[in-house]
N, C-alpha and C positions, 0 to 999 in steps of 0.2 A: 523584203527586199526581196524579188523579179530576173532571174539573170535567163537566154532565151537561146537554145541552143539546138545539135539537131541528134540522131541517133540514127542510125544506118542511111540517113536522108532525108531522115524525117525530123520535122519541125517541132523540136518540144520544148516546152517551162517547165521551171525549177523555181520551187518557192522556195524562197531561207527565210526564219526567222530572224537572223543574226549574219552576218560574214563566215562567223564558225561554226552553226550547223554541219553538227556530226550528219544528222538524216534529216535532207530535204525531201519536199514533197519535190515527185516528176509527174508531166501526165504532156503526151501528146490531143490533137489535133478528136482524135473519139470519148477522149476519156477528156478534155474536155465539153467539147459536145450533147457529153449524159450529168455534162455538173454543173450545166445551163438546163437544161428540162428538170431537170429532180433539187434547183434552188431555193425555192420555195420549203421544200424539204426540212432542207442542206438545214436552212436557217433557223426551224421551228426545232430541229432536232440538238443545235445550238444555246436554242430560249431556255430547252425541259432541260438538256443535262449541264448547265454552268452554274456557274456554282458565283454565288450575287459577293462582290468582293462591300 
């Protein structure tokens, strides 16, 4: 679930696991750019540290 909002007049995305998520993940454009610049490292991190189901 993704929500768009603003903080101090700047756009922010909020990522939630579900509607009742008590600890959503939020970030603005600057952090979004940083995530995109490092997406391959993030994917590798997830692959290396996820447990098989």
